BADOVO-445717 format. One record per residue: residue in one letter; residue number from 1; y, x, z of N, C-alpha, C in turn. Coordinates in steps of 0.05 Angstrom, whole numbers, always signed. Layout:
BEGIN
<'A', NUM, <Y, X, Z>, <Y, X, Z>, <Y, X, Z>>
...
# end
This chain:
BEGIN
<'M', 1, <+180, +145, +46>, <+198, +122, +38>, <+182, +106, +15>>
<'F', 2, <+189, +81, +16>, <+170, +64, -4>, <+169, +70, -34>>
<'I', 3, <+197, +68, -44>, <+197, +72, -72>, <+186, +102, -82>>
<'E', 4, <+194, +121, -67>, <+186, +147, -67>, <+158, +154, -72>>
<'Q', 5, <+142, +136, -62>, <+112, +139, -65>, <+101, +140, -94>>
<'A', 6, <+120, +131, -114>, <+111, +131, -140>, <+117, +158, -154>>
<'F', 7, <+134, +173, -141>, <+141, +200, -153>, <+120, +218, -148>>
<'R', 8, <+103, +221, -164>, <+81, +241, -162>, <+74, +251, -193>>
<'P', 9, <+60, +275, -194>, <+54, +288, -218>, <+39, +268, -237>>
<'K', 10, <+45, +269, -263>, <+32, +250, -283>, <+35, +222, -280>>
<'N', 11, <+54, +216, -265>, <+60, +186, -263>, <+89, +181, -278>>
<'Y', 12, <+86, +163, -295>, <+112, +157, -312>, <+115, +129, -318>>
<'F', 13, <+135, +118, -325>, <+141, +88, -329>, <+121, +76, -349>>
<'G', 14, <+117, +89, -369>, <+98, +78, -389>, <+71, +66, -376>>
<'K', 15, <+63, +82, -355>, <+38, +72, -342>, <+40, +43, -331>>
<'Y', 16, <+65, +39, -318>, <+70, +11, -308>, <+71, -8, -329>>
<'L', 17, <+80, +0, -354>, <+77, -21, -372>, <+49, -28, -382>>
<'L', 18, <+33, -9, -383>, <+5, -12, -388>, <-11, -27, -364>>
<'G', 19, <-1, -18, -341>, <-14, -32, -317>, <-6, -60, -316>>
<'S', 20, <+20, -69, -325>, <+28, -97, -324>, <+11, -113, -348>>
<'L', 21, <+3, -99, -368>, <-16, -111, -390>, <-43, -118, -376>>
<'I', 22, <-51, -98, -362>, <-78, -102, -348>, <-76, -127, -329>>
<'I', 23, <-58, -127, -313>, <-54, -148, -295>, <-52, -175, -308>>
<'I', 24, <-36, -176, -331>, <-34, -200, -347>, <-60, -208, -359>>
<'A', 25, <-76, -190, -370>, <-100, -194, -377>, <-120, -206, -359>>
<'F', 26, <-121, -195, -338>, <-141, -205, -315>, <-131, -234, -307>>
<'S', 27, <-102, -236, -305>, <-94, -263, -298>, <-103, -284, -319>>
<'T', 28, <-100, -276, -345>, <-109, -296, -366>, <-136, -302, -366>>
<'I', 29, <-155, -281, -359>, <-183, -288, -358>, <-189, -308, -334>>
<'G', 30, <-171, -304, -313>, <-172, -324, -289>, <-162, -350, -297>>
<'Q', 31, <-148, -353, -317>, <-143, -380, -327>, <-163, -395, -342>>
<'L', 32, <-182, -382, -352>, <-201, -393, -370>, <-219, -419, -357>>
<'P', 33, <-225, -413, -328>, <-238, -439, -317>, <-222, -464, -322>>
<'M', 34, <-194, -461, -318>, <-178, -485, -321>, <-179, -494, -350>>
<'V', 35, <-176, -475, -368>, <-174, -482, -396>, <-202, -496, -404>>
<'M', 36, <-226, -485, -397>, <-249, -496, -402>, <-254, -523, -390>>
<'A', 37, <-244, -527, -367>, <-249, -550, -352>, <-233, -573, -363>>
<'V', 38, <-209, -565, -369>, <-190, -589, -384>, <-202, -595, -411>>
<'A', 39, <-211, -573, -426>, <-220, -578, -452>, <-247, -598, -453>>
<'A', 40, <-261, -594, -433>, <-288, -608, -429>, <-280, -636, -423>>
<'K', 41, <-262, -638, -405>, <-252, -667, -396>, <-240, -681, -416>>
<'A', 42, <-223, -669, -433>, <-209, -682, -454>, <-229, -688, -477>>
<'L', 43, <-250, -673, -480>, <-269, -681, -502>, <-287, -702, -494>>
<'K', 44, <-294, -703, -467>, <-309, -724, -458>, <-295, -752, -457>>
<'S', 45, <-268, -749, -449>, <-254, -774, -445>, <-241, -781, -470>>
<'G', 46, <-242, -766, -491>, <-228, -772, -518>, <-197, -770, -513>>
<'R', 47, <-188, -760, -491>, <-157, -755, -492>, <-152, -727, -505>>
<'G', 48, <-129, -726, -514>, <-114, -701, -524>, <-113, -679, -505>>
<'M', 49, <-110, -653, -513>, <-108, -634, -493>, <-77, -635, -482>>
<'P', 50, <-73, -633, -456>, <-45, -633, -444>, <-29, -612, -454>>
<'T', 51, <-1, -619, -455>, <+18, -601, -465>, <+36, -590, -444>>
<'S', 52, <+32, -602, -419>, <+49, -593, -396>, <+33, -593, -372>>
<'E', 53, <+43, -578, -350>, <+26, -576, -328>, <+26, -604, -311>>
<'N', 54, <+47, -620, -316>, <+45, -646, -305>, <+23, -664, -315>>
<'E', 55, <+17, -663, -342>, <-6, -677, -357>, <-31, -664, -343>>
<'I', 56, <-33, -636, -337>, <-56, -625, -325>, <-66, -639, -300>>
<'Y', 57, <-45, -646, -285>, <-47, -659, -260>, <-61, -687, -264>>
<'G', 58, <-60, -698, -286>, <-71, -724, -290>, <-102, -723, -296>>
<'F', 59, <-109, -700, -303>, <-139, -697, -312>, <-156, -697, -288>>
<'F', 60, <-150, -684, -265>, <-169, -678, -242>, <-156, -689, -216>>
<'D', 61, <-172, -691, -199>, <-166, -691, -171>, <-148, -669, -161>>
<'A', 62, <-127, -675, -148>, <-106, -653, -139>, <-118, -630, -127>>
<'N', 63, <-139, -633, -112>, <-153, -610, -99>, <-167, -593, -117>>
<'V', 64, <-180, -604, -137>, <-191, -593, -158>, <-174, -578, -176>>
<'T', 65, <-151, -589, -184>, <-130, -578, -198>, <-119, -552, -184>>
<'L', 66, <-113, -555, -158>, <-102, -533, -145>, <-121, -510, -144>>
<'S', 67, <-147, -513, -137>, <-166, -494, -140>, <-166, -478, -166>>
<'L', 68, <-165, -494, -186>, <-168, -483, -213>, <-139, -465, -222>>
<'L', 69, <-120, -475, -211>, <-92, -460, -214>, <-95, -433, -199>>
<'L', 70, <-103, -434, -176>, <-100, -410, -158>, <-120, -392, -162>>
<'I', 71, <-145, -396, -174>, <-164, -377, -180>, <-154, -354, -196>>
<'S', 72, <-136, -362, -214>, <-129, -340, -233>, <-116, -314, -218>>
<'F', 73, <-106, -321, -195>, <-90, -298, -178>, <-110, -283, -165>>
<'V', 74, <-135, -292, -160>, <-156, -274, -152>, <-166, -253, -173>>
<'F', 75, <-167, -264, -198>, <-169, -246, -222>, <-146, -226, -224>>
<'A', 76, <-124, -236, -223>, <-98, -218, -224>, <-100, -196, -202>>
<'L', 77, <-108, -205, -177>, <-108, -185, -158>, <-130, -162, -165>>
<'I', 78, <-149, -169, -178>, <-169, -148, -188>, <-153, -130, -209>>
<'G', 79, <-137, -142, -222>, <-122, -126, -243>, <-100, -107, -232>>
<'V', 80, <-89, -115, -209>, <-69, -99, -191>, <-84, -77, -183>>
<'I', 81, <-109, -82, -172>, <-126, -58, -158>, <-132, -39, -180>>
<'I', 82, <-141, -48, -203>, <-146, -29, -223>, <-126, -13, -233>>
<'A', 83, <-101, -25, -240>, <-78, -14, -248>, <-71, +10, -227>>
<'V', 84, <-69, +1, -203>, <-59, +22, -181>, <-76, +45, -177>>
<'R', 85, <-101, +41, -177>, <-121, +62, -168>, <-131, +75, -195>>
<'A', 86, <-135, +63, -218>, <-142, +79, -241>, <-121, +92, -256>>
<'L', 87, <-98, +78, -259>, <-79, +88, -275>, <-60, +106, -259>>
<'H', 88, <-56, +100, -235>, <-35, +116, -217>, <-49, +132, -196>>
<'S', 89, <-73, +130, -194>, <-90, +145, -171>, <-74, +143, -148>>
<'Q', 90, <-65, +115, -139>, <-53, +110, -113>, <-73, +93, -96>>
<'K', 91, <-70, +91, -71>, <-81, +74, -54>, <-69, +48, -54>>
<'M', 92, <-80, +26, -52>, <-65, +1, -50>, <-45, -1, -29>>
<'K', 93, <-50, +13, -8>, <-29, +10, +14>, <-1, +23, +5>>
<'E', 94, <-5, +40, -15>, <+23, +53, -22>, <+42, +36, -36>>
<'I', 95, <+29, +14, -49>, <+49, -6, -60>, <+53, -31, -42>>
<'I', 96, <+41, -29, -17>, <+47, -44, +6>, <+68, -36, +26>>
<'T', 97, <+65, -12, +33>, <+81, -1, +55>, <+83, +30, +54>>
<'S', 98, <+104, +39, +65>, <+106, +69, +66>, <+98, +76, +97>>
<'R', 99, <+90, +58, +113>, <+80, +63, +138>, <+54, +76, +139>>
<'P', 100, <+41, +90, +160>, <+16, +99, +157>, <-4, +76, +157>>
<'K', 101, <+2, +53, +169>, <-19, +30, +167>, <+0, +10, +160>>
<'I', 102, <-11, -15, +148>, <-1, -39, +143>, <+9, -52, +170>>
<'A', 103, <+33, -59, +171>, <+44, -71, +196>, <+42, -100, +197>>
<'W', 104, <+16, -110, +207>, <+11, -138, +205>, <+29, -153, +224>>
<'G', 105, <+42, -140, +243>, <+59, -153, +261>, <+84, -164, +246>>
<'R', 106, <+93, -148, +227>, <+117, -154, +211>, <+110, -177, +194>>
<'F', 107, <+84, -176, +180>, <+77, -201, +167>, <+76, -227, +182>>
<'F', 108, <+64, -227, +206>, <+62, -249, +221>, <+90, -260, +231>>
<'F', 109, <+107, -242, +238>, <+133, -247, +246>, <+146, -264, +223>>
<'A', 110, <+147, -251, +200>, <+162, -267, +179>, <+150, -292, +172>>
<'F', 111, <+122, -294, +176>, <+109, -319, +166>, <+118, -340, +190>>
<'G', 112, <+116, -332, +214>, <+127, -348, +237>, <+154, -360, +235>>
<'V', 113, <+170, -339, +225>, <+200, -350, +221>, <+203, -371, +203>>
<'W', 114, <+194, -362, +179>, <+200, -381, +157>, <+181, -405, +157>>
<'G', 115, <+158, -404, +168>, <+141, -427, +171>, <+154, -448, +194>>
<'A', 116, <+165, -437, +215>, <+179, -454, +236>, <+203, -467, +223>>
<'F', 117, <+218, -453, +205>, <+240, -463, +194>, <+231, -483, +172>>
<'T', 118, <+211, -483, +159>, <+204, -500, +141>, <+193, -528, +153>>
<'V', 119, <+181, -526, +177>, <+170, -549, +190>, <+194, -561, +202>>
<'V', 120, <+211, -547, +212>, <+234, -560, +224>, <+254, -575, +205>>
<'T', 121, <+259, -561, +181>, <+277, -573, +162>, <+264, -596, +151>>
<'T', 122, <+236, -596, +148>, <+224, -619, +136>, <+223, -643, +151>>
<'A', 123, <+215, -639, +178>, <+220, -661, +199>, <+247, -671, +202>>
<'I', 124, <+269, -654, +202>, <+297, -665, +201>, <+301, -683, +177>>
<'S', 125, <+291, -673, +150>, <+297, -689, +126>, <+283, -715, +130>>
<'Y', 126, <+259, -714, +141>, <+242, -739, +141>, <+258, -761, +161>>
<'F', 127, <+264, -750, +182>, <+278, -769, +199>, <+306, -778, +194>>
<'L', 128, <+320, -761, +177>, <+345, -770, +171>, <+342, -787, +145>>
<'S', 129, <+323, -783, +129>, <+322, -801, +103>, <+294, -811, +99>>
<'P', 130, <+281, -824, +118>, <+254, -831, +116>, <+248, -851, +92>>
<'E', 131, <+269, -862, +79>, <+262, -878, +54>, <+257, -860, +31>>
<'T', 132, <+265, -836, +28>, <+255, -818, +8>, <+231, -805, +9>>
<'F', 133, <+217, -811, +28>, <+190, -799, +30>, <+168, -821, +33>>
<'V', 134, <+145, -813, +24>, <+123, -831, +29>, <+102, -816, +45>>
<'L', 135, <+93, -827, +67>, <+70, -816, +84>, <+45, -820, +70>>
<'Q', 136, <+32, -798, +61>, <+6, -802, +45>, <-15, -786, +59>>
<'F', 137, <-16, -782, +83>, <-37, -766, +97>, <-63, -779, +97>>
<'E', 138, <-81, -765, +86>, <-110, -773, +83>, <-125, -753, +93>>
<'P', 139, <-139, -754, +118>, <-152, -733, +134>, <-172, -719, +117>>
<'V', 140, <-189, -730, +103>, <-210, -719, +89>, <-197, -699, +67>>
<'N', 141, <-181, -712, +49>, <-169, -697, +28>, <-150, -675, +38>>
<'F', 142, <-137, -680, +63>, <-119, -660, +71>, <-135, -636, +85>>
<'L', 143, <-161, -640, +94>, <-176, -623, +106>, <-186, -603, +82>>
<'I', 144, <-194, -617, +61>, <-203, -600, +36>, <-178, -585, +26>>
<'L', 145, <-156, -594, +27>, <-133, -582, +20>, <-131, -556, +36>>
<'C', 146, <-131, -557, +61>, <-130, -533, +80>, <-153, -515, +73>>
<'C', 147, <-176, -525, +64>, <-196, -502, +61>, <-188, -488, +35>>
<'I', 148, <-176, -502, +15>, <-168, -487, -5>, <-143, -471, -4>>
<'A', 149, <-123, -485, +9>, <-95, -470, +8>, <-93, -446, +27>>
<'I', 150, <-106, -451, +51>, <-105, -429, +72>, <-114, -401, +61>>
<'P', 151, <-136, -400, +48>, <-146, -376, +36>, <-134, -369, +8>>
<'L', 152, <-128, -385, -8>, <-120, -379, -35>, <-91, -376, -38>>
<'I', 153, <-75, -392, -26>, <-46, -390, -27>, <-37, -362, -20>>
<'P', 154, <-44, -351, +3>, <-35, -323, +7>, <-45, -303, -10>>
<'I', 155, <-66, -309, -22>, <-73, -289, -44>, <-54, -292, -66>>
<'Q', 156, <-48, -318, -76>, <-27, -323, -97>, <-1, -309, -89>>
<'T', 157, <+7, -314, -67>, <+34, -302, -58>, <+32, -273, -55>>
<'S', 158, <+13, -260, -47>, <+10, -233, -43>, <+8, -220, -70>>
<'V', 159, <-5, -230, -88>, <-7, -220, -116>, <+23, -217, -126>>
<'E', 160, <+38, -240, -123>, <+65, -237, -136>, <+83, -219, -119>>
<'E', 161, <+82, -215, -94>, <+94, -195, -80>, <+87, -165, -85>>
<'L', 162, <+59, -161, -90>, <+49, -137, -97>, <+55, -126, -123>>
<'V', 163, <+59, -147, -141>, <+68, -140, -170>, <+98, -135, -168>>
<'F', 164, <+113, -153, -158>, <+143, -151, -160>, <+155, -132, -140>>
<'R', 165, <+151, -136, -114>, <+163, -120, -95>, <+149, -96, -87>>
<'G', 166, <+124, -94, -99>, <+109, -67, -96>, <+107, -52, -121>>
<'Y', 167, <+90, -60, -141>, <+83, -45, -163>, <+110, -41, -182>>
<'L', 168, <+121, -61, -190>, <+143, -60, -210>, <+170, -50, -195>>
<'M', 169, <+173, -54, -167>, <+193, -42, -153>, <+192, -11, -156>>
<'Q', 170, <+169, +0, -151>, <+164, +28, -153>, <+164, +39, -180>>
<'G', 171, <+155, +23, -201>, <+158, +32, -228>, <+187, +35, -237>>
<'F', 172, <+202, +13, -232>, <+231, +13, -241>, <+247, +32, -224>>
<'G', 173, <+238, +40, -202>, <+253, +60, -185>, <+245, +88, -196>>
<'L', 174, <+220, +92, -206>, <+212, +117, -222>, <+228, +120, -249>>
<'L', 175, <+233, +98, -260>, <+248, +99, -285>, <+279, +107, -283>>
<'A', 176, <+290, +90, -262>, <+319, +92, -260>, <+329, +114, -240>>
<'K', 177, <+309, +121, -223>, <+314, +140, -199>, <+337, +131, -181>>
<'N', 178, <+340, +103, -179>, <+357, +93, -159>, <+346, +66, -148>>
<'R', 179, <+360, +52, -130>, <+347, +30, -117>, <+360, +2, -128>>
<'W', 180, <+383, +4, -137>, <+393, -22, -146>, <+383, -34, -171>>
<'F', 181, <+373, -16, -191>, <+362, -25, -212>, <+334, -40, -209>>
<'P', 182, <+318, -25, -191>, <+293, -42, -188>, <+296, -67, -173>>
<'L', 183, <+316, -67, -156>, <+322, -93, -140>, <+330, -112, -158>>
<'V', 184, <+350, -109, -178>, <+357, -128, -196>, <+337, -135, -216>>
<'M', 185, <+325, -116, -225>, <+304, -124, -250>, <+282, -141, -239>>
<'T', 186, <+270, -132, -215>, <+247, -147, -204>, <+255, -176, -199>>
<'S', 187, <+280, -178, -188>, <+290, -206, -181>, <+294, -224, -205>>
<'L', 188, <+304, -211, -228>, <+308, -223, -254>, <+281, -235, -266>>
<'I', 189, <+263, -216, -265>, <+238, -222, -279>, <+224, -240, -262>>
<'F', 190, <+225, -237, -235>, <+211, -259, -218>, <+223, -287, -225>>
<'G', 191, <+250, -288, -226>, <+261, -317, -233>, <+255, -324, -259>>
<'G', 192, <+255, -307, -276>, <+248, -316, -304>, <+221, -325, -310>>
<'L', 193, <+203, -314, -298>, <+176, -324, -299>, <+170, -352, -285>>
<'H', 194, <+188, -362, -270>, <+186, -391, -262>, <+197, -409, -281>>
<'F', 195, <+209, -400, -304>, <+218, -418, -323>, <+203, -439, -333>>
<'M', 196, <+175, -435, -331>, <+157, -455, -343>, <+149, -476, -319>>
<'N', 197, <+158, -471, -296>, <+150, -490, -273>, <+160, -518, -278>>
<'P', 198, <+146, -542, -274>, <+155, -566, -277>, <+183, -574, -266>>
<'E', 199, <+190, -562, -241>, <+218, -572, -233>, <+237, -560, -250>>
<'V', 200, <+232, -540, -267>, <+255, -531, -286>, <+260, -553, -305>>
<'D', 201, <+240, -568, -314>, <+242, -589, -333>, <+258, -610, -321>>
<'K', 202, <+253, -618, -294>, <+266, -637, -281>, <+294, -633, -274>>
<'M', 203, <+299, -610, -263>, <+326, -603, -253>, <+343, -586, -273>>
<'G', 204, <+332, -573, -293>, <+347, -558, -308>, <+342, -527, -301>>
<'P', 205, <+357, -511, -320>, <+355, -481, -317>, <+369, -472, -290>>
<'V', 206, <+388, -489, -280>, <+401, -479, -255>, <+383, -472, -232>>
<'V', 207, <+358, -485, -231>, <+338, -479, -210>, <+328, -449, -214>>
<'I', 208, <+329, -439, -237>, <+323, -411, -239>, <+340, -390, -224>>
<'T', 209, <+364, -396, -219>, <+382, -381, -202>, <+371, -382, -174>>
<'Y', 210, <+358, -403, -165>, <+346, -403, -137>, <+322, -385, -137>>
<'Y', 211, <+306, -384, -157>, <+285, -362, -157>, <+297, -335, -159>>
<'V', 212, <+317, -329, -174>, <+327, -303, -177>, <+336, -294, -146>>
<'L', 213, <+350, -316, -133>, <+361, -309, -105>, <+338, -304, -88>>
<'T', 214, <+318, -318, -90>, <+293, -315, -73>, <+282, -286, -77>>
<'G', 215, <+280, -279, -103>, <+270, -251, -109>, <+287, -229, -99>>
<'L', 216, <+312, -235, -100>, <+333, -216, -86>, <+329, -213, -57>>
<'A', 217, <+328, -237, -46>, <+321, -236, -13>, <+296, -218, -8>>
<'L', 218, <+275, -226, -25>, <+250, -210, -19>, <+251, -181, -23>>
<'G', 219, <+266, -175, -45>, <+273, -148, -50>, <+287, -131, -32>>
<'I', 220, <+308, -144, -21>, <+322, -133, -1>, <+306, -126, +26>>
<'M', 221, <+287, -148, +34>, <+271, -144, +54>, <+253, -121, +52>>
<'T', 222, <+244, -116, +27>, <+225, -94, +19>, <+242, -65, +21>>
<'L', 223, <+264, -65, +8>, <+276, -40, +10>, <+288, -31, +39>>
<'M', 224, <+298, -50, +52>, <+310, -45, +75>, <+287, -36, +97>>
<'D', 225, <+264, -51, +95>, <+240, -46, +115>, <+223, -27, +105>>
<'E', 226, <+225, -12, +81>, <+211, +5, +69>, <+179, -4, +68>>
<'G', 227, <+177, -31, +61>, <+150, -39, +58>, <+152, -71, +52>>
<'T', 228, <+129, -80, +44>, <+128, -108, +34>, <+117, -129, +54>>
<'E', 229, <+114, -120, +77>, <+100, -134, +100>, <+118, -163, +104>>
<'L', 230, <+144, -159, +104>, <+160, -182, +111>, <+159, -200, +89>>
<'A', 231, <+165, -189, +65>, <+165, -207, +41>, <+137, -220, +35>>
<'L', 232, <+116, -206, +45>, <+89, -219, +44>, <+86, -243, +64>>
<'G', 233, <+94, -238, +85>, <+95, -261, +105>, <+113, -287, +100>>
<'F', 234, <+138, -277, +89>, <+156, -297, +83>, <+145, -315, +58>>
<'H', 235, <+135, -304, +37>, <+126, -317, +14>, <+102, -331, +17>>
<'A', 236, <+85, -323, +37>, <+58, -339, +41>, <+66, -362, +58>>
<'A', 237, <+83, -359, +77>, <+94, -384, +92>, <+109, -404, +73>>
<'N', 238, <+122, -394, +56>, <+138, -413, +41>, <+120, -431, +22>>
<'N', 239, <+101, -416, +9>, <+85, -432, -7>, <+64, -451, +7>>
<'L', 240, <+55, -436, +28>, <+30, -454, +44>, <+42, -477, +57>>
<'F', 241, <+64, -473, +74>, <+76, -496, +85>, <+85, -517, +65>>
<'A', 242, <+97, -511, +40>, <+104, -529, +23>, <+81, -545, +12>>
<'A', 243, <+56, -531, +9>, <+35, -545, -4>, <+20, -564, +17>>
<'L', 244, <+26, -557, +45>, <+13, -572, +63>, <+32, -597, +72>>
<'L', 245, <+54, -592, +72>, <+77, -611, +83>, <+88, -632, +62>>
<'V', 246, <+96, -624, +42>, <+112, -641, +20>, <+106, -634, -6>>
<'T', 247, <+97, -655, -21>, <+94, -653, -52>, <+115, -671, -64>>
<'S', 248, <+114, -670, -91>, <+131, -689, -106>, <+118, -689, -137>>
<'D', 249, <+126, -708, -150>, <+114, -709, -179>, <+124, -687, -196>>
<'Y', 250, <+145, -673, -188>, <+156, -649, -206>, <+150, -625, -193>>
<'S', 251, <+135, -622, -171>, <+127, -599, -159>, <+107, -581, -173>>
<'V', 252, <+108, -555, -170>, <+91, -540, -187>, <+60, -540, -171>>
<'L', 253, <+63, -548, -147>, <+38, -552, -128>, <+36, -578, -120>>
<'Q', 254, <+25, -595, -137>, <+22, -626, -126>, <-6, -628, -111>>
<'T', 255, <-2, -636, -87>, <-24, -634, -68>, <-27, -658, -52>>
<'Y', 256, <-49, -661, -35>, <-53, -681, -18>, <-37, -674, +8>>
<'S', 257, <-13, -668, +8>, <+3, -660, +29>, <+10, -684, +47>>
<'V', 258, <+21, -677, +70>, <+27, -698, +92>, <+48, -720, +80>>
<'L', 259, <+68, -709, +68>, <+88, -725, +56>, <+92, -722, +27>>
<'K', 260, <+103, -741, +14>, <+110, -742, -17>, <+141, -747, -18>>
<'D', 261, <+157, -728, -30>, <+183, -733, -33>, <+191, -749, -57>>
<'T', 262, <+199, -774, -54>, <+204, -790, -79>, <+234, -792, -86>>
<'S', 263, <+248, -775, -75>, <+279, -773, -84>, <+283, -761, -109>>
<'E', 264, <+306, -771, -122>, <+312, -758, -150>, <+326, -730, -143>>
<'P', 265, <+310, -711, -154>, <+320, -683, -149>, <+348, -675, -159>>
<'S', 266, <+363, -660, -143>, <+392, -651, -156>, <+389, -631, -173>>
<'A', 267, <+411, -626, -189>, <+410, -607, -208>, <+438, -591, -208>>
<'G', 268, <+448, -588, -186>, <+475, -576, -187>, <+475, -553, -165>>
<'I', 269, <+500, -545, -156>, <+504, -523, -136>, <+485, -528, -113>>
<'D', 270, <+478, -551, -106>, <+465, -556, -79>, <+437, -545, -81>>
<'V', 271, <+428, -541, -107>, <+401, -529, -110>, <+401, -501, -99>>
<'I', 272, <+421, -485, -101>, <+421, -456, -94>, <+436, -452, -70>>
<'L', 273, <+451, -473, -59>, <+468, -470, -35>, <+450, -461, -12>>
<'P', 274, <+429, -474, -8>, <+410, -467, +15>, <+402, -436, +16>>
<'A', 275, <+397, -425, -8>, <+390, -398, -9>, <+412, -380, -5>>
<'V', 276, <+435, -387, -12>, <+460, -372, -8>, <+466, -373, +22>>
<'I', 277, <+462, -392, +37>, <+467, -395, +63>, <+443, -387, +83>>
<'I', 278, <+419, -394, +77>, <+397, -391, +94>, <+386, -362, +89>>
<'Y', 279, <+383, -352, +67>, <+370, -327, +64>, <+386, -302, +80>>
<'P', 280, <+412, -305, +81>, <+427, -286, +96>, <+420, -288, +125>>
<'I', 281, <+416, -309, +137>, <+411, -316, +164>, <+382, -302, +170>>
<'V', 282, <+363, -307, +151>, <+337, -294, +156>, <+338, -266, +155>>
<'L', 283, <+354, -255, +135>, <+355, -224, +133>, <+368, -213, +158>>
<'Y', 284, <+388, -228, +169>, <+402, -220, +192>, <+381, -216, +218>>
<'I', 285, <+365, -238, +217>, <+345, -236, +243>, <+327, -215, +235>>
<'F', 286, <+317, -209, +212>, <+300, -186, +210>, <+312, -161, +216>>
<'A', 287, <+339, -158, +205>, <+353, -135, +209>, <+358, -126, +240>>
<'K', 288, <+363, -147, +255>, <+366, -142, +285>, <+339, -137, +297>>
<'K', 289, <+319, -148, +289>, <+294, -143, +303>, <+282, -115, +298>>
<'Y', 290, <+290, -108, +271>, <+276, -82, +262>, <+295, -61, +259>>
<'K', 291, <+321, -65, +267>, <+344, -45, +269>, <+347, -32, +243>>
<'W', 292, <+352, -47, +222>, <+357, -38, +198>, <+383, -23, +196>>
<'V', 293, <+387, -2, +185>, <+410, +15, +182>, <+413, +28, +151>>
<'G', 294, <+436, +37, +145>, <+441, +48, +121>, <+436, +31, +95>>
<'W', 295, <+449, +5, +96>, <+445, -15, +77>, <+454, -5, +49>>
<'K', 296, <+476, +8, +46>, <+488, +16, +21>, <+467, +37, +8>>
<'E', 297, <+456, +57, +23>, <+440, +78, +13>, <+412, +65, +5>>
<'K', 298, <+403, +47, +22>, <+376, +36, +17>, <+374, +14, -6>>
<'L', 299, <+395, +2, -11>, <+398, -18, -32>, <+407, -8, -57>>
<'S', 300, <+425, +14, -57>, <+437, +23, -80>, <+437, +54, -87>>
<'G', 301, <+426, +69, -65>, <+428, +99, -71>, <+409, +108, -89>>
<'N', 302, <+412, +133, -94>, <+393, +148, -113>, <+367, +152, -99>>
<'I', 303, <+348, +160, -116>, <+322, +164, -104>, <+312, +195, -113>>
<'K', 304, <+304, +210, -94>, <+293, +235, -101>, <+264, +238, -95>>
<'P', 305, <+248, +250, -110>, <+218, +253, -105>, <+213, +263, -79>>
<'I', 306, <+193, +253, -66>, <+186, +263, -39>, <+182, +291, -38>>
<'E', 307, <+170, +303, -57>, <+166, +331, -58>, <+190, +350, -61>>
<'A', 308, <+211, +336, -72>, <+237, +351, -72>, <+256, +344, -52>>
<'A', 309, <+250, +324, -34>, <+266, +316, -14>, <+270, +336, +8>>
# end
């Protein structure tokens, strides 16, 4: 069982707090190239240091900025590996899945389902309201974007999943000895950490609800499937296709995508309505394919250590 893998001698919740600090420290180190590049550019140009992510995008070419933003997740991944292996004496596989091997078929199925949905809905939006989009396809810049995004965005999304749906899910499960608490806590923290995203400034705090619901859906996938493979595939497809297909002036990832959305973003119930409608459909597809059973027990039941089960 997935969370139960954290129940082992000499493992306790305090180690997860320390491990989180290690991950944050490595992520911070990974942000230094961006800080140094911005400082050097500001000094050379005589401009002041930017005070927001949107201002940072005005300093560099979009592909350069994307690279600098994503490189911190490579360092964060190193932090995750150190925390898992040194602090908890676990294998990385144990915060990924409870199966004997990582089920890559699950990863690619989720990636394909959500990737196809993103492509289809983007195409429908474009053809229904072409006036709200600008076609900005530039072959050279788009090719460079692909070379950056295809390897680095899956690292970014995998780090987030391994931290929230893997490491912290197990840590909170060890603390509370039930399943609902880690599901709720990881979703709330995941949503809260998006508070600094540019779209929150544009649309208001209501968009945080969308991120919390996304974290909840990813957590349900993990608990019901006893592993993070589906969540890893879903999250990778979500961010990668978003970066390649559509950007906007308020997006956290402003890229040389095919389209640019110029519409005024909404800030009401319609922000979270798609998550309320669409995520249950996706969960239903996964549930039917992988024959999920025991929903109540897997999402809210108590946890017993493997050795005592």
